[in-house]
N, C-alpha and C positions, 0 to 999 in steps of 0.2 A: 501492501500501498504507500508505503514513503518514496519508493522508488516512483512511481507514477506521479505521486505530489510534485516531486523532484523532476520529473523528465516533462510534464504538461507544460513548465514555465520555460526550458532551456528548448523545449521544439517551439513554445511560440517568438522566442528572441531570437532561434537561430531562423524562423521563417521570415521573421521582419525584417531581418541582415539580406535576405535576398532579395526581397521585393526590391529594400531599400539600394542594392545594387543594379538592378534592374533599370527601376526608375533612371537613375544617373546618369545606366548608357542609354538611354535612351532622350533622358533631358541635353547629351552631349550631341546622339545623331541627329535630334531634331535643331541643334544649333549650327550643326555643322548644315545643314539642308536649308535653314532659313539665309545665311550668310553665304552657300553658294548658288541658291536661288537665282543671281541677275547673269551670272555665267553661266547656268544652264535651263532656263526655261524657253517656252516659245522655239522648242527645237534644239537650241544654241547648243547641245550638251551633245551631238554628230559631231560637229566638227568639232568641237574643245576635246572630244578622242582623238579623231581620226584623223585632222590635221597637225603637217607635222611643222608649222613655224609658229614660234613660239616669240613675239616682238610685241611686250607690250604698250609703247609708246605710240606704236601703230594701229593698236585696235585687233589686234591678231594675238590667239589665245590658243593655240594646238598644243595638246602635250604628249602625243601621241610618240617623240622622240625618246622621250621622259620616261612614258611607260617601258618602250621597249627596253630601254637601257638599262630601267630597275627590272625587268623582269629576265633579261641575262644577266645581270649579277646574281638575281637566286637564283637562277639555272645552273649558271658557271660553281658558283660556290656548294648546292647543292650535290654537283657532281660528282666534286672533288671529297666534299665533307663525309658522304653517304658511306664509300667506300672503307674509308681512314675511320669515322667513328665506328663502323658495324667490328672491324679489325679489332681496335682499341677494346673495345665491348667484349669481345671472343675471348682477349686476350685475359681483359680482369678479371672475368668470369670462369673460366676456364684452365688457364698455361702459369696466371702468375704467382708463388709463391704468397700466402697472406702475408707477411709483412713489405713484401714489393707491393701487391694489390692495391693496401691501406696507403700507402704513399701515392702511385701514380689515383686513386681516384681523388685524395687530399689535392694532388696538380691538376686534374679535372675540372673541381670546383672552383679552386683559385683560376683557373684559368675562364671558367662563366662568370665570376662576379670581377673582374677587371673591368675598368670602365670604358664604354667604346673610346673615349677621345684619347687615352692610352695606346687602343691597338692603333687609330689616325696616326697619330705622332710616332709609333714607331714604321709603319708604311709610309709615312714619308719620308725621315729620316733615314730608312734605313733600307727597305724595300724598295722604293722608287728609283732611286739612283743608281740599283742592280739593275731594273728594267732599262733604265737610261744607256748604260752600256750592250745592250742588246739592240733597243730600239726607243728613241727618242719621240714623244717629251719623259717618258717614262711615268707620268702622272695618267690615270687608265684604266680603261673596262678592267684589262687582265690585274692589276693594281689593285682595285677594287675585289674583283672575285676572290683574290687569295687573302686578301683580310677579312674579308666576310668569312672565306672559311673556315680560320682561323678561330673567330667568334664562335661562330655555330656548331664548331668539333664537339666544342664538349657537352652541349647540348644532345647531337645526335649519339655519343660514346654514352652518355648517363641514361640517357630514357632506352636506348637498347643493350647497354647494361641488365638496367629494371625489369625490361623485359625478357630476356633470357634465364637472370634467377628466377622468374614468374611461370616455369614453365614445370607443370607437373614432374616428381620425380618420378611415376608411373612411369613416365614417356623414356627416360634416359634410361632405366634399370630396364625398358622394355626394347628398348636400341643393344645395349647392352648384350640381353640373352640372346641376341639375334645375331649374336658375335660383328656387329659394327665396330671398326676401327673410331679413334674419338673422332680424326678426320670426317667419317661419314658419318656421325652421331650427330654433329655440328651442321655439316651441307644440308642433310638430308633430312633431319629430327626436327631439330633443335632452334633451327631457324625459320624453318616454314613455319612450327609451331607459333613464335612470338613476332610474325611479322605483323601480327597488329598493330601490337607494342610499339617494334619498331617504325613503322607507319604513320602512327603516330606522331610519335620521336620527331618524325622530319617533317611533319607540317608544323610543329609547333618551330622548327627551327624555319622555317620560311615564313614564317608570320614574323621572326626577328629578324631574318636578313631584309625583308620587304620594307620594316620599318626603322632599320638601321640609318642614321642619320650623320652625325659627326664626323665619325670614322670613312665612311664614303664621300664626303664632302671635303674632305683634307686628301683624299689622294686620287677619286674618280676623274677634276681635270677641269669639270664645269661646266663645257662645252654641250650647249645646245643641239644636238645632230645624232641621228639615226647612227645605232651601235654598228661599221660596218666591219671592224678591227677591232681585235684585244687589244693595241695597241693605242686605239683612238680611242682622247679623251671623250667624255660623255658624263651627264646629269642625270642624275637619282631625282624622284617626285621628292623625296625626302630634302635633299638639300638644295630643291629650287624652293623648295615653301622656308627653311629657313634664310636662305640669301635674300628673297624679297620681300618678306613677310612687313620687314619694316618701314620698309617706303611703296609700299605697295597702295592703292587707292584704287573706290570704285569698282567696274568689273575684274578692274588686277586680282586688287584684294579678293573679290568672290573666285576668281581663277585659282587663288591660291587655295582658298577654303575647299573648293569642288575637290583642288586635290586631294586634300588630305580627307572629304568624304569617300573619296573612291580607294584610298589607301586602308579605311576604319572598315568599307566592306568588305574588302578583300582578305584583312585579317581577321575580320568575323568568318563569315565562309571558310577559310582554314581554320579554325576553330572549333566551328560545329561540325565538319567532316571528321578532326579528329579527336570529337566527342561519341557521335556516329560508332564510329571505328570503336571504344573503347565499350559501347553501348552495346556493336554484335559481340565483339570476343565476350562479355559478360555473360551473354546469353547462350552462346554457342560453348 
């Protein structure tokens, strides 16, 4: 009886917090839509998304080059971080001795907690000069991809390790009973069993890469153009907002808010997909 009396206020409190969080999200979305409306009403959103000319002084607000640049950075970073992160998780869960595993996990947690501006500073002072020796100007799509890879690698590795750790021991025992080697167990049984958790972690990493601002602002070059080469300077949507919001007015300001609305919707979509995958895994 006492537990019921305690549980009811706790459940009410938790529900109130959940409702409050939902209301805050709705308020943020409403604010973004209101501020972005001058740039997207009356069908203007089509040219806003499709046009490739961003010249605010001339009244041209096409963000397609920055959308492509943001997607190119994110896809490139995921293509590098996914195999590295899953390999790190496999080493951490199945091969690393306990002391080494503890230190390695600590390092991944530290990497995940480093402020993005520090990654940007490292990329600008160490990585960009290396790329310049290969091909100028150094600040480029490639630099942004490499910095983002380092930033999202801990997320992919830690979520993949958690997914592999959660695989039922019965599956591992069954694979061992069939005479499968450790390599075969991992590749044929454990990774397929943990794929939902791994994909959820990848989606969260994609959301972080899409929303990153300072690091890509410092190393990408910030030129509004389509990403035609890994060595070409580009500008991400987030960097564009940070660079121009201080002096933007009128439709220019609304265009920046529309960029923020687009990013928010993309991140919400990724979060929803990750939640669906986790729900399906729990039901399965």
